C-alpha positions as CSV (number, residue, x, y, z in Angstrom):
1,M,30.3,-11.1,-13.4
2,Q,30.0,-11.3,-17.2
3,G,27.7,-9.0,-19.1
4,E,25.8,-11.8,-20.6
5,T,24.9,-13.1,-17.1
6,Y,23.6,-9.7,-16.2
7,L,22.0,-8.9,-19.5
8,P,21.0,-11.9,-21.6
9,M,18.9,-9.6,-23.9
10,L,22.1,-7.8,-25.1
11,D,25.2,-9.0,-27.0
12,P,28.0,-9.7,-24.5
13,P,30.3,-6.7,-25.2
14,L,27.4,-4.2,-24.9
15,G,26.1,-6.1,-21.8
16,E,29.5,-5.9,-20.2
17,R,29.8,-2.2,-20.8
18,L,26.3,-1.5,-19.5
19,A,26.8,-3.7,-16.4
20,A,30.1,-1.8,-15.7
21,A,28.3,1.5,-16.0
22,G,25.6,0.6,-13.4
23,R,24.9,-1.7,-10.5
24,R,22.5,-4.4,-9.8
25,V,19.8,-3.5,-7.4
26,A,17.1,-5.5,-5.5
27,I,13.8,-3.7,-5.2
28,P,11.3,-5.0,-2.6
29,V,7.6,-5.5,-3.6
30,G,5.6,-2.3,-3.1
31,T,8.5,0.1,-3.5
32,V,7.6,3.3,-5.2
33,L,10.3,3.9,-7.9
34,F,9.0,7.4,-8.8
35,R,6.1,9.7,-8.4
36,P,4.7,12.7,-10.4
37,G,7.0,15.7,-10.2
38,E,10.1,13.8,-9.3
39,A,13.2,14.2,-11.4
40,C,14.8,11.3,-13.3
41,D,18.3,10.5,-12.1
42,R,18.8,6.9,-13.2
43,W,17.9,4.5,-16.0
44,L,16.6,1.0,-15.0
45,L,16.7,-2.1,-17.0
46,V,14.4,-4.7,-15.3
47,L,16.1,-8.2,-15.1
48,S,13.3,-10.0,-13.2
49,G,10.0,-9.1,-11.7
50,S,7.4,-6.5,-12.7
51,V,7.0,-2.7,-12.3
52,R,3.5,-1.2,-12.6
53,V,3.3,2.3,-14.1
54,T,0.1,4.3,-13.5
55,R,-1.3,7.8,-13.8
56,T,-4.1,9.2,-11.6
57,D,-6.4,12.0,-12.7
58,R,-7.8,14.9,-10.7
59,A,-10.9,12.8,-9.8
60,G,-8.7,10.1,-8.3
61,R,-9.2,7.6,-11.1
62,T,-6.1,5.5,-11.8
63,L,-5.1,4.3,-15.2
64,L,-2.6,1.5,-15.8
65,L,-0.3,2.8,-18.5
66,Y,1.9,-0.3,-18.8
67,R,4.0,-2.9,-16.9
68,V,7.8,-3.1,-17.2
69,G,9.0,-6.7,-17.2
70,P,12.3,-8.6,-17.7
71,G,14.4,-7.1,-20.5
72,E,12.3,-3.9,-20.6
73,T,12.7,-0.3,-19.6
74,C,10.4,2.6,-18.8
75,I,9.8,5.0,-21.6
76,L,9.1,7.8,-19.1
77,T,12.5,7.4,-17.6
78,T,14.2,7.3,-21.0
79,T,12.3,10.4,-22.0
80,G,12.9,12.2,-18.7
81,L,16.7,11.6,-18.9
82,I,16.9,12.8,-22.5
83,E,14.6,15.8,-22.2
84,G,15.3,16.7,-18.6
85,V,11.7,16.6,-17.6
86,A,10.1,15.3,-14.4
87,Y,7.9,12.2,-14.2
88,D,4.1,12.6,-14.6
89,A,3.2,9.1,-13.5
90,E,3.9,6.7,-10.6
91,A,5.8,3.4,-10.8
92,V,5.5,0.7,-8.1
93,A,7.2,-2.7,-7.9
94,E,4.3,-5.1,-8.0
95,T,6.7,-8.0,-7.3
96,A,10.2,-8.2,-6.0
97,V,12.3,-6.7,-8.8
98,E,16.0,-7.1,-9.8
99,A,17.2,-4.4,-12.1
100,L,20.4,-2.8,-13.5
101,A,20.5,0.8,-12.4
102,V,22.6,3.2,-14.6
103,P,23.2,6.8,-13.4
104,G,21.6,9.4,-15.7
105,E,25.0,10.8,-16.8
106,A,26.3,7.3,-17.7
107,F,23.1,6.6,-19.6
108,L,23.4,9.7,-21.7
109,R,27.0,9.0,-22.4
110,L,26.2,5.5,-23.5
111,L,23.4,6.8,-25.7
112,A,25.8,9.2,-27.4
113,E,28.8,6.9,-27.7
114,E,27.4,3.4,-28.3
115,P,25.2,2.9,-31.4
116,R,24.1,-0.6,-30.3
117,F,22.9,0.7,-27.0
118,R,21.1,3.6,-28.8
119,R,19.3,1.1,-31.0
120,F,18.3,-1.0,-28.0
121,A,17.0,2.0,-26.0
122,F,15.1,3.5,-28.9
123,A,13.6,0.1,-30.0
124,A,12.4,-0.4,-26.4
125,S,10.8,3.0,-26.5
126,A,9.2,2.3,-29.9
127,R,7.6,-0.9,-28.6
128,R,6.3,0.9,-25.5
129,I,4.8,3.6,-27.7
130,A,3.1,0.9,-29.8
131,S,1.6,-0.6,-26.6
132,L,0.3,2.8,-25.5
133,M,-1.3,3.3,-28.8
134,A,-3.0,-0.1,-28.5
135,L,-4.2,1.0,-25.0
136,V,-5.7,4.2,-26.4
137,E,-7.5,2.3,-29.1
138,E,-8.8,-0.2,-26.6
139,L,-10.1,2.5,-24.3
140,A,-11.7,4.4,-27.2
141,F,-13.3,1.6,-29.1
142,D,-13.6,-1.6,-27.0
143,E,-16.7,-2.3,-24.8
144,L,-15.8,-2.6,-21.2
145,G,-17.2,-6.1,-20.7
146,A,-14.9,-7.4,-23.5
147,R,-11.9,-5.8,-22.0
148,L,-12.7,-7.2,-18.5
149,A,-13.2,-10.7,-20.0
150,R,-9.8,-10.5,-21.7
151,R,-8.1,-9.3,-18.5
152,L,-9.6,-12.1,-16.5
153,L,-8.4,-14.7,-19.1
154,A,-4.9,-13.1,-19.0
155,L,-4.7,-13.2,-15.2
156,A,-6.3,-16.6,-14.6
157,G,-3.8,-19.3,-13.6
158,T,-3.8,-22.9,-14.6
159,D,-6.4,-23.5,-11.9
160,G,-8.6,-20.7,-13.4
161,V,-8.2,-18.5,-10.3
162,V,-7.7,-14.7,-10.6
163,S,-6.1,-13.3,-7.5
164,A,-7.2,-9.7,-8.0
165,T,-9.6,-7.3,-6.2
166,H,-12.3,-5.4,-8.0
167,E,-10.4,-2.2,-7.3
168,R,-7.2,-3.5,-9.0
169,L,-9.2,-4.7,-12.0
170,A,-10.8,-1.3,-12.2
171,E,-7.4,0.4,-12.2
172,D,-6.2,-1.9,-15.0
173,L,-9.2,-1.1,-17.1
174,A,-9.4,2.7,-16.3
175,T,-12.9,2.6,-14.9
176,A,-14.7,2.6,-11.5
177,R,-14.7,-0.3,-9.1
178,E,-18.5,-0.3,-9.0
179,V,-18.6,-0.7,-12.8
180,V,-16.3,-3.7,-12.6
181,S,-18.4,-5.2,-9.8
182,R,-21.5,-4.9,-12.0
183,R,-19.8,-6.6,-14.9
184,L,-18.5,-9.4,-12.7
185,K,-21.9,-10.0,-11.4
186,A,-23.2,-10.3,-14.9
187,F,-20.4,-12.8,-15.7
188,K,-21.5,-14.7,-12.6
189,R,-25.1,-14.8,-13.7
190,S,-23.9,-16.2,-17.1
191,G,-21.9,-18.9,-15.3
192,F,-18.6,-17.6,-16.5
193,V,-17.1,-17.0,-13.0
194,R,-17.5,-17.5,-9.3
195,L,-16.8,-14.6,-7.0
196,A,-15.1,-14.6,-3.6
197,R,-13.3,-11.9,-1.6
198,G,-10.0,-11.1,-3.3
199,R,-10.3,-13.8,-5.9
200,I,-12.3,-14.7,-9.0
201,A,-12.6,-18.3,-10.3
202,V,-13.1,-18.7,-14.0
203,T,-15.6,-21.5,-14.5
204,D,-16.4,-21.2,-18.2
205,R,-13.3,-20.2,-20.3
206,A,-15.2,-20.6,-23.6
207,G,-18.0,-18.4,-22.4
208,L,-15.6,-15.8,-21.1
209,A,-13.7,-16.0,-24.4
210,A,-16.9,-15.3,-26.2
211,A,-17.5,-12.3,-24.0
212,A,-13.9,-11.1,-24.7
213,A,-14.8,-11.2,-28.4
214,G,-17.9,-9.1,-27.7
215,A,-20.3,-12.0,-28.3
216,S,-22.0,-12.0,-24.9
217,A,-25.7,-11.0,-25.2
218,E,-26.1,-10.4,-21.5
219,E,-23.1,-8.2,-21.4
220,G,-24.4,-6.2,-24.3
221,A,-27.7,-5.7,-22.5
222,D,-25.9,-4.8,-19.3
223,A,-23.8,-2.2,-21.1
224,S,-26.9,-0.3,-22.3
């Protein structure tokens, strides 16, 4: 198979070399790709699907660090292979995933010998660092109600339905499930959403967008 078929995000010669160095793998939904303390032994380039990378603190609270989607790689894997350090987070396939798996030695050889691949790998890492910096800024400065409103708008389908539990939303926002539940009840009182088990229906996108911008008076009062 041609490299451009495998790797449309790369130019054909580089895609062909990378495809020859690795193999295409199918990863079922729910598969744990790595856990804290495990060594990095392969580099993955996601071709389709989504991988969720999280970190859990000593109190059991889980923080979503980032998702790895098509054409993306995991900065923890890149760093682990280059520095020879173990993972300090967990990655789980949140959908069925197809990826190109390149053995660690082959990855390091490509990094040393192929400038175009080196630029690709480091550019991917730079973008991920920028997204992590944005996450730090959001956690430090943005009010939780605004962050929750933005998350609901991002997850809502064309029918306005968000298929996510309160616990999953809490993980995404690095807070407790009870806090998310209180905020959702405030959104319900404001008429922004309807709540049901395992799903949330957005009923007022404009109102929720105002809350996302920090303009909800009820949310401000609820936060105090």
